[in-house]
BATIKE-806211 format. One record per residue: residue in three letters; x, z, y of N, C-alpha, C in turn. Coordinates in nm, 3 decimals, always signed. Atoms other than C-alpha are relative to their C-alpha. Layout:
% residues N
{atom 'ALA' {X Z Y} {X Z Y} {X Z Y}},
...
//
This chain:
% residues 176
{atom 'HIS' {+0.102 +0.071 +0.096} {-0.415 -2.119 +2.318} {-0.020 +0.144 -0.137}},
{atom 'MET' {+0.030 -0.092 +0.083} {-0.589 -1.816 +2.103} {+0.135 +0.146 +0.075}},
{atom 'THR' {-0.061 -0.053 -0.053} {-0.373 -1.579 +2.299} {-0.071 +0.203 -0.026}},
{atom 'LYS' {+0.094 -0.098 -0.028} {-0.676 -1.307 +2.257} {+0.017 +0.048 -0.183}},
{atom 'LEU' {+0.038 -0.055 +0.104} {-0.686 -1.322 +1.869} {+0.101 +0.101 -0.058}},
{atom 'ARG' {-0.094 -0.107 +0.078} {-0.563 -1.001 +1.693} {-0.003 -0.011 -0.165}},
{atom 'LYS' {+0.057 -0.033 +0.178} {-0.678 -1.062 +1.297} {+0.012 -0.184 -0.057}},
{atom 'LEU' {+0.016 +0.154 +0.087} {-0.640 -1.385 +1.108} {+0.028 +0.013 -0.148}},
{atom 'VAL' {-0.020 +0.030 +0.115} {-0.642 -1.511 +0.782} {+0.031 -0.153 -0.077}},
{atom 'ALA' {-0.001 +0.139 -0.025} {-0.466 -1.786 +0.686} {+0.089 -0.052 -0.128}},
{atom 'GLY' {-0.121 -0.027 +0.151} {-0.352 -1.751 +0.279} {-0.062 -0.153 -0.055}},
{atom 'TYR' {+0.002 +0.067 +0.123} {-0.431 -1.934 -0.056} {+0.010 -0.151 +0.111}},
{atom 'GLY' {-0.025 +0.137 -0.034} {-0.284 -2.262 +0.056} {-0.051 -0.033 +0.106}},
{atom 'CYS' {+0.106 +0.051 -0.137} {-0.496 -2.324 +0.398} {+0.138 -0.088 +0.098}},
{atom 'GLY' {-0.081 +0.074 -0.075} {-0.270 -2.572 +0.645} {+0.065 +0.069 +0.097}},
{atom 'ILE' {-0.058 -0.110 -0.105} {-0.126 -2.302 +0.876} {+0.118 +0.008 -0.059}},
{atom 'ASP' {-0.189 +0.011 +0.038} {+0.269 -2.323 +0.868} {+0.055 +0.080 +0.154}},
{atom 'ASP' {-0.031 -0.117 -0.148} {+0.484 -2.151 +1.133} {-0.022 -0.063 +0.130}},
{atom 'ALA' {+0.051 +0.064 -0.133} {+0.422 -2.394 +1.389} {-0.124 +0.026 +0.041}},
{atom 'GLY' {+0.162 -0.032 +0.015} {+0.052 -2.321 +1.359} {+0.018 +0.153 +0.032}},
{atom 'ILE' {+0.015 -0.163 -0.096} {+0.121 -1.925 +1.473} {+0.091 +0.027 +0.058}},
{atom 'PHE' {-0.084 -0.035 -0.094} {+0.379 -1.988 +1.692} {-0.069 +0.043 +0.125}},
{atom 'GLY' {+0.042 -0.029 -0.116} {+0.286 -1.780 +2.025} {-0.099 +0.141 -0.030}},
{atom 'LEU' {+0.094 -0.154 -0.012} {+0.043 -1.502 +1.813} {+0.054 +0.079 +0.009}},
{atom 'ASN' {-0.091 -0.095 +0.017} {+0.093 -1.187 +1.861} {-0.127 +0.087 -0.073}},
{atom 'LEU' {+0.067 -0.078 +0.021} {-0.160 -1.035 +1.586} {+0.029 +0.129 +0.005}},
{atom 'VAL' {+0.008 -0.098 +0.025} {-0.217 -0.730 +1.480} {-0.037 +0.059 -0.164}},
{atom 'GLU' {+0.011 +0.006 +0.129} {-0.325 -0.798 +1.116} {-0.020 -0.124 -0.042}},
{atom 'PHE' {+0.004 +0.114 +0.038} {-0.234 -1.102 +0.951} {+0.035 -0.036 -0.149}},
{atom 'ASP' {+0.004 +0.019 +0.123} {-0.320 -1.244 +0.596} {+0.060 -0.103 -0.049}},
{atom 'VAL' {-0.064 +0.100 +0.022} {-0.099 -1.489 +0.447} {+0.010 -0.017 -0.174}},
{atom 'LYS' {-0.046 -0.006 +0.151} {-0.112 -1.419 +0.097} {-0.052 -0.121 -0.041}},
{atom 'ALA' {-0.012 +0.147 +0.069} {-0.053 -1.745 -0.137} {-0.022 -0.109 +0.092}},
{atom 'ASN' {-0.028 +0.088 -0.083} {+0.036 -1.934 +0.206} {+0.187 -0.042 +0.011}},
{atom 'ASN' {-0.077 +0.044 +0.007} {+0.390 -2.090 +0.119} {+0.069 -0.067 +0.138}},
{atom 'LYS' {-0.024 +0.029 -0.146} {+0.379 -2.236 +0.447} {+0.112 +0.072 +0.113}},
{atom 'VAL' {-0.054 -0.130 -0.085} {+0.460 -1.921 +0.648} {+0.070 +0.073 -0.001}},
{atom 'THR' {-0.183 -0.116 +0.013} {+0.820 -1.819 +0.654} {+0.001 +0.138 +0.045}},
{atom 'ASN' {-0.084 -0.067 -0.092} {+0.881 -1.633 +0.950} {-0.142 +0.059 +0.125}},
{atom 'VAL' {+0.101 -0.049 -0.097} {+0.644 -1.373 +1.165} {+0.056 +0.098 +0.089}},
{atom 'ASN' {-0.068 -0.123 -0.118} {+0.930 -1.164 +1.359} {-0.052 -0.001 +0.145}},
{atom 'HIS' {+0.053 -0.026 -0.124} {+0.789 -1.264 +1.648} {-0.153 +0.052 +0.066}},
{atom 'MET' {+0.165 -0.058 +0.011} {+0.457 -1.102 +1.620} {-0.003 +0.184 +0.003}},
{atom 'ILE' {-0.036 -0.140 +0.005} {+0.565 -0.769 +1.732} {-0.109 +0.128 +0.024}},
{atom 'ASN' {+0.080 -0.098 -0.005} {+0.218 -0.586 +1.757} {-0.061 -0.016 -0.180}},
{atom 'LEU' {+0.033 +0.001 +0.155} {+0.188 -0.675 +1.394} {-0.020 +0.121 -0.061}},
{atom 'LYS' {-0.039 -0.178 +0.058} {+0.100 -0.302 +1.181} {-0.057 -0.087 -0.130}},
{atom 'LYS' {+0.070 +0.045 +0.177} {-0.113 -0.464 +0.867} {+0.057 -0.188 -0.035}},
{atom 'LEU' {-0.077 +0.159 +0.056} {+0.079 -0.793 +0.676} {-0.028 +0.002 -0.158}},
{atom 'ASN' {+0.071 -0.016 +0.169} {-0.078 -0.899 +0.327} {+0.112 -0.150 -0.010}},
{atom 'ALA' {-0.111 +0.136 -0.003} {+0.229 -1.161 +0.275} {+0.035 +0.020 -0.180}},
{atom 'SER' {+0.003 -0.014 +0.184} {+0.140 -1.129 -0.157} {-0.011 -0.151 -0.063}},
{atom 'PHE' {-0.030 +0.132 +0.137} {+0.180 -1.409 -0.445} {+0.106 -0.096 +0.057}},
{atom 'ASP' {-0.126 +0.068 -0.014} {+0.331 -1.727 -0.325} {+0.013 +0.005 +0.135}},
{atom 'CYS' {+0.029 -0.015 -0.198} {+0.344 -1.648 +0.074} {+0.211 -0.029 -0.005}},
{atom 'GLY' {-0.183 +0.067 -0.025} {+0.706 -1.824 +0.188} {+0.028 +0.126 +0.093}},
{atom 'ILE' {-0.081 -0.122 -0.092} {+0.784 -1.459 +0.381} {+0.109 +0.038 -0.099}},
{atom 'ASP' {-0.069 -0.108 +0.076} {+1.075 -1.279 +0.266} {+0.075 +0.063 +0.135}},
{atom 'ASP' {-0.032 -0.123 -0.067} {+1.329 -1.038 +0.386} {+0.007 -0.047 +0.169}},
{atom 'LYS' {-0.041 +0.060 -0.103} {+1.440 -1.237 +0.670} {-0.132 -0.067 +0.141}},
{atom 'GLY' {+0.071 +0.020 -0.074} {+1.114 -1.342 +0.798} {-0.128 +0.156 +0.035}},
{atom 'ILE' {+0.034 -0.112 -0.009} {+0.989 -0.983 +0.822} {+0.105 +0.120 +0.076}},
{atom 'SER' {-0.063 -0.093 -0.053} {+1.310 -0.827 +0.964} {-0.021 +0.073 +0.132}},
{atom 'ALA' {+0.049 -0.085 -0.129} {+1.207 -0.740 +1.346} {-0.108 +0.061 -0.051}},
{atom 'LEU' {+0.130 -0.079 -0.008} {+0.876 -0.585 +1.215} {+0.003 +0.125 -0.032}},
{atom 'ASN' {+0.029 -0.148 +0.016} {+0.761 -0.232 +1.208} {-0.116 +0.006 -0.028}},
{atom 'LEU' {+0.149 +0.004 +0.052} {+0.440 -0.219 +1.020} {-0.007 +0.151 -0.016}},
{atom 'SER' {+0.059 -0.143 +0.016} {+0.216 +0.039 +0.918} {-0.036 -0.024 -0.153}},
{atom 'LYS' {+0.083 +0.026 +0.116} {+0.068 -0.146 +0.641} {+0.083 -0.134 -0.049}},
{atom 'LEU' {-0.048 +0.167 +0.042} {+0.215 -0.446 +0.398} {-0.022 +0.009 -0.146}},
{atom 'TYR' {+0.082 +0.029 +0.136} {+0.088 -0.578 +0.083} {+0.091 -0.092 -0.090}},
{atom 'ILE' {-0.136 +0.109 +0.063} {+0.363 -0.806 -0.128} {-0.034 +0.038 -0.149}},
{atom 'ASP' {+0.066 +0.010 +0.141} {+0.187 -0.789 -0.450} {+0.065 -0.097 -0.055}},
{atom 'ASP' {-0.054 +0.115 +0.083} {+0.387 -1.059 -0.705} {+0.088 -0.080 +0.085}},
{atom 'ASN' {-0.147 +0.079 -0.087} {+0.611 -1.153 -0.393} {+0.159 +0.050 -0.019}},
{atom 'PRO' {-0.138 -0.082 +0.052} {+0.945 -1.142 -0.507} {+0.114 -0.041 +0.084}},
{atom 'LYS' {-0.074 +0.035 -0.077} {+1.109 -1.272 -0.227} {+0.014 +0.086 +0.142}},
{atom 'ILE' {-0.020 -0.102 -0.055} {+1.098 -0.958 +0.005} {+0.034 +0.113 -0.104}},
{atom 'ARG' {-0.078 -0.111 +0.066} {+1.307 -0.664 -0.154} {+0.068 +0.077 +0.086}},
{atom 'ASN' {-0.096 -0.131 -0.079} {+1.448 -0.437 +0.156} {-0.098 +0.008 +0.083}},
{atom 'ILE' {+0.104 -0.010 -0.151} {+1.171 -0.308 +0.393} {+0.051 +0.136 +0.067}},
{atom 'ASN' {-0.016 -0.185 -0.084} {+1.379 +0.037 +0.499} {+0.016 -0.022 +0.147}},
{atom 'ASN' {+0.037 -0.003 -0.140} {+1.379 -0.106 +0.829} {-0.115 +0.064 +0.073}},
{atom 'MET' {+0.152 -0.045 -0.096} {+1.012 -0.040 +0.901} {-0.022 +0.161 -0.030}},
{atom 'ILE' {-0.054 -0.180 +0.005} {+1.045 +0.351 +0.962} {-0.184 +0.064 +0.065}},
{atom 'ASN' {+0.120 -0.072 -0.038} {+0.680 +0.380 +1.054} {-0.121 -0.029 -0.141}},
{atom 'ILE' {+0.123 +0.044 +0.095} {+0.505 +0.221 +0.745} {-0.026 +0.119 -0.088}},
{atom 'LYS' {+0.065 -0.086 +0.104} {+0.285 +0.418 +0.545} {-0.050 -0.029 -0.127}},
{atom 'THR' {+0.077 +0.081 +0.117} {+0.091 +0.203 +0.287} {+0.113 -0.086 -0.011}},
{atom 'LEU' {-0.026 +0.147 +0.077} {+0.277 -0.030 +0.073} {-0.023 -0.003 -0.130}},
{atom 'ASN' {+0.068 +0.073 +0.131} {+0.132 -0.232 -0.201} {+0.090 -0.057 -0.082}},
{atom 'ALA' {-0.105 +0.068 +0.042} {+0.428 -0.353 -0.384} {+0.003 -0.016 -0.225}},
{atom 'CYS' {+0.038 +0.020 +0.182} {+0.259 -0.437 -0.808} {+0.073 -0.111 +0.004}},
{atom 'ARG' {-0.013 +0.097 +0.112} {+0.361 -0.635 -1.073} {+0.108 -0.056 +0.040}},
{atom 'ASN' {-0.119 +0.078 +0.000} {+0.620 -0.908 -0.963} {+0.045 -0.022 +0.151}},
{atom 'SER' {+0.000 -0.026 -0.163} {+0.691 -0.790 -0.622} {+0.153 +0.046 -0.013}},
{atom 'GLY' {-0.155 +0.012 +0.088} {+1.084 -0.804 -0.553} {+0.033 +0.158 +0.063}},
{atom 'ILE' {-0.040 -0.154 -0.060} {+1.067 -0.410 -0.414} {+0.064 +0.103 -0.104}},
{atom 'THR' {-0.065 -0.122 +0.113} {+1.319 -0.175 -0.626} {+0.015 +0.096 +0.091}},
{atom 'ASN' {-0.015 -0.161 -0.038} {+1.395 +0.215 -0.567} {+0.099 -0.048 +0.150}},
{atom 'GLN' {-0.084 -0.016 -0.142} {+1.683 +0.092 -0.301} {-0.058 -0.066 +0.108}},
{atom 'GLY' {+0.066 +0.039 -0.122} {+1.437 -0.107 -0.097} {-0.096 +0.095 +0.069}},
{atom 'ILE' {+0.150 -0.079 -0.096} {+1.227 +0.170 +0.006} {+0.038 +0.123 +0.002}},
{atom 'ASN' {-0.037 -0.172 +0.013} {+1.432 +0.472 -0.057} {+0.008 +0.069 +0.128}},
{atom 'LYS' {-0.053 -0.055 -0.108} {+1.488 +0.563 +0.300} {-0.142 +0.023 +0.089}},
{atom 'LEU' {+0.161 -0.035 -0.097} {+1.077 +0.551 +0.418} {-0.001 +0.137 -0.063}},
{atom 'ASN' {+0.101 -0.157 -0.024} {+0.833 +0.857 +0.460} {-0.096 -0.100 -0.055}},
{atom 'LEU' {+0.143 +0.042 +0.054} {+0.548 +0.647 +0.241} {-0.089 +0.095 +0.008}},
{atom 'LYS' {+0.143 -0.105 +0.005} {+0.224 +0.841 +0.266} {-0.087 -0.096 -0.143}},
{atom 'ARG' {+0.063 +0.044 +0.107} {+0.097 +0.591 -0.040} {+0.069 -0.149 -0.042}},
{atom 'LEU' {-0.084 +0.087 +0.076} {+0.285 +0.350 -0.280} {-0.096 -0.079 -0.059}},
{atom 'TYR' {+0.098 +0.009 +0.104} {+0.073 +0.150 -0.493} {+0.129 -0.134 -0.079}},
{atom 'ALA' {-0.091 +0.081 +0.075} {+0.312 +0.001 -0.767} {-0.017 -0.018 -0.161}},
{atom 'CYS' {+0.017 +0.049 +0.133} {+0.136 -0.129 -1.044} {+0.015 -0.088 -0.087}},
{atom 'GLY' {-0.083 +0.154 +0.074} {+0.347 -0.337 -1.319} {+0.105 -0.013 +0.031}},
{atom 'ASN' {-0.171 +0.055 +0.012} {+0.641 -0.302 -1.112} {+0.088 +0.087 -0.063}},
{atom 'SER' {-0.145 -0.047 +0.091} {+0.911 -0.206 -1.347} {+0.076 +0.077 +0.098}},
{atom 'LYS' {-0.140 -0.020 -0.045} {+1.189 -0.146 -1.099} {-0.035 +0.061 +0.116}},
{atom 'ILE' {-0.024 -0.163 +0.004} {+1.036 +0.130 -0.911} {-0.031 +0.140 -0.104}},
{atom 'THR' {-0.032 -0.115 +0.079} {+1.137 +0.408 -1.103} {+0.002 +0.119 +0.031}},
{atom 'ILE' {-0.030 -0.203 -0.103} {+1.231 +0.728 -0.903} {-0.054 -0.017 +0.111}},
{atom 'PHE' {+0.092 -0.050 -0.153} {+1.013 +0.861 -0.617} {+0.136 +0.113 +0.057}},
{atom 'GLU' {+0.002 -0.059 -0.036} {+1.102 +1.092 -0.410} {-0.010 +0.138 -0.015}},
{atom 'GLN' {+0.043 -0.153 +0.068} {+1.100 +1.502 -0.486} {-0.151 +0.019 +0.084}},
{atom 'ASN' {+0.179 -0.017 -0.093} {+0.799 +1.531 -0.193} {-0.074 -0.038 -0.053}},
{atom 'ARG' {+0.133 +0.103 +0.067} {+0.564 +1.302 -0.425} {-0.026 +0.030 -0.124}},
{atom 'LYS' {+0.048 -0.034 +0.147} {+0.367 +1.356 -0.743} {+0.000 -0.150 -0.014}},
{atom 'CYS' {+0.027 +0.106 +0.043} {+0.342 +1.021 -0.915} {-0.058 -0.042 -0.137}},
{atom 'ALA' {+0.031 +0.024 +0.120} {+0.194 +0.867 -1.189} {-0.171 +0.014 -0.031}},
{atom 'TYR' {+0.109 -0.007 -0.002} {-0.169 +0.851 -1.153} {-0.084 -0.130 -0.011}},
{atom 'PRO' {+0.096 +0.114 +0.058} {-0.368 +0.571 -1.339} {-0.131 -0.046 +0.062}},
{atom 'ILE' {+0.091 +0.066 -0.036} {-0.603 +0.383 -1.105} {-0.061 -0.097 -0.078}},
{atom 'GLU' {+0.069 +0.097 +0.059} {-0.885 +0.182 -1.231} {+0.045 -0.068 -0.168}},
{atom 'ASN' {-0.029 -0.032 +0.148} {-0.784 +0.265 -1.600} {+0.144 -0.121 -0.028}},
{atom 'ASP' {-0.123 +0.074 +0.013} {-0.440 +0.053 -1.554} {+0.095 +0.138 -0.006}},
{atom 'ARG' {-0.132 -0.122 +0.021} {-0.176 +0.306 -1.713} {+0.127 -0.062 +0.063}},
{atom 'GLU' {-0.126 +0.023 -0.041} {+0.096 +0.133 -1.600} {+0.043 -0.011 +0.168}},
{atom 'CYS' {-0.020 -0.044 -0.158} {+0.013 +0.241 -1.248} {+0.034 +0.067 +0.080}},
{atom 'THR' {-0.071 -0.138 -0.049} {+0.198 +0.447 -1.017} {-0.074 +0.011 +0.126}},
{atom 'ILE' {+0.027 -0.054 -0.169} {+0.056 +0.585 -0.665} {+0.058 +0.139 +0.001}},
{atom 'CYS' {-0.066 -0.134 -0.052} {+0.273 +0.816 -0.503} {-0.103 +0.049 +0.149}},
{atom 'ILE' {+0.047 -0.091 -0.100} {+0.096 +1.072 -0.232} {+0.089 +0.091 +0.049}},
{atom 'ASN' {-0.084 -0.162 -0.046} {+0.261 +1.309 -0.031} {-0.047 +0.128 -0.041}},
{atom 'LYS' {+0.050 -0.129 +0.030} {+0.244 +1.647 -0.094} {-0.136 +0.112 +0.042}},
{atom 'LYS' {+0.129 -0.082 -0.040} {-0.014 +1.782 +0.148} {-0.130 -0.093 -0.024}},
{atom 'GLN' {+0.132 +0.072 +0.096} {-0.257 +1.492 +0.047} {-0.042 +0.050 -0.117}},
{atom 'GLU' {+0.018 -0.074 +0.127} {-0.209 +1.641 -0.296} {-0.074 +0.092 -0.043}},
{atom 'LYS' {+0.085 -0.174 -0.018} {-0.260 +2.015 -0.204} {-0.150 -0.030 +0.050}},
{atom 'LEU' {+0.152 +0.002 -0.042} {-0.615 +1.905 -0.036} {-0.045 -0.042 -0.150}},
{atom 'LYS' {+0.127 +0.040 +0.145} {-0.714 +1.706 -0.368} {+0.027 +0.119 -0.086}},
{atom 'ASP' {-0.006 -0.112 +0.094} {-0.574 +2.026 -0.590} {-0.098 +0.064 +0.061}},
{atom 'PHE' {+0.084 -0.086 -0.023} {-0.785 +2.226 -0.365} {-0.150 -0.027 -0.025}},
{atom 'ALA' {+0.113 +0.083 +0.030} {-1.065 +2.000 -0.330} {-0.056 +0.018 -0.198}},
{atom 'PHE' {+0.016 -0.010 +0.143} {-1.096 +2.027 -0.773} {+0.012 +0.089 -0.031}},
{atom 'SER' {-0.003 -0.125 -0.012} {-1.019 +2.373 -0.749} {-0.114 +0.070 +0.009}},
{atom 'LEU' {+0.117 -0.062 -0.052} {-1.317 +2.484 -0.546} {-0.084 -0.071 -0.103}},
{atom 'LEU' {+0.093 +0.066 +0.110} {-1.531 +2.208 -0.778} {+0.009 +0.072 -0.088}},
{atom 'TYR' {+0.031 -0.018 +0.115} {-1.430 +2.363 -1.051} {-0.076 +0.175 -0.016}},
{atom 'VAL' {+0.103 -0.066 -0.066} {-1.531 +2.719 -0.915} {-0.144 -0.025 +0.030}},
{atom 'ILE' {+0.160 +0.035 -0.074} {-1.870 +2.571 -0.796} {-0.051 -0.003 -0.149}},
{atom 'VAL' {+0.124 +0.054 +0.140} {-1.981 +2.417 -1.183} {+0.025 +0.156 -0.065}},
{atom 'PHE' {-0.005 -0.152 +0.130} {-1.802 +2.737 -1.381} {-0.097 +0.083 +0.060}},
{atom 'GLY' {+0.053 -0.073 +0.008} {-1.935 +2.955 -1.163} {-0.210 -0.043 -0.011}},
{atom 'PHE' {+0.113 -0.001 +0.038} {-2.329 +2.789 -1.203} {-0.021 +0.000 -0.137}},
{atom 'ALA' {+0.054 -0.010 +0.146} {-2.279 +2.761 -1.579} {-0.046 +0.163 -0.009}},
{atom 'LEU' {-0.027 -0.165 +0.000} {-2.221 +3.157 -1.551} {-0.189 +0.037 +0.042}},
{atom 'GLY' {+0.145 -0.030 -0.053} {-2.566 +3.161 -1.356} {-0.091 -0.032 -0.117}},
{atom 'MET' {+0.073 +0.053 +0.102} {-2.727 +2.948 -1.608} {+0.002 +0.078 -0.119}},
{atom 'ILE' {-0.025 -0.025 +0.116} {-2.593 +3.145 -1.893} {-0.076 +0.134 +0.006}},
{atom 'TRP' {+0.070 -0.145 -0.034} {-2.719 +3.491 -1.717} {-0.150 +0.004 +0.013}},
{atom 'LEU' {+0.168 +0.072 -0.011} {-3.093 +3.317 -1.635} {-0.010 +0.007 -0.151}},
{atom 'GLN' {+0.047 +0.059 +0.140} {-3.086 +3.225 -1.970} {-0.021 +0.136 -0.070}},
{atom 'SER' {+0.021 -0.117 +0.056} {-2.982 +3.609 -2.139} {-0.129 +0.062 +0.062}},
{atom 'GLU' {+0.074 -0.074 -0.100} {-3.213 +3.764 -1.851} {-0.147 -0.068 -0.094}},
{atom 'ASN' {+0.143 +0.090 +0.064} {-3.524 +3.504 -2.027} {+0.003 +0.042 -0.134}},
{atom 'ASP' {+0.050 +0.005 +0.180} {-3.472 +3.609 -2.405} {-0.012 +0.120 +0.014}},
//
């Protein structure tokens, strides 16, 4: 039954529980604010999971997974994901249970920890503390390769704008 289903949204208090997902092998699962789902370890192909808010999933319910993206904003039940060696993106904002120790063995490319005071120390290969959406308490960590590309793009843009401004000044002085 539904063996070809790859994506499922079953959040916000819907009636789906552990029995309702038994036998599914999803790639993406959004179960935010659904406290009836507590274990997704049988979904060995799962790559993206949203277990945010009042979700029933805790550390044990994801212990066998190796996700690439995990969203656990405001889920205090998930505290340690160091077993997920392939994870690249983590959203652990506000009241997430994730702490420094719960991610210290990972090589994340993106970490969103807006308002999560439990995440304070980052590895040396990351630049942090970029505010997004005017949230001054938001921390985003990006690995240095991506940051170098971003710095190069800003430098190039600066050179173009500065060159344009000089050209305009020169043209104006020629016309005077």
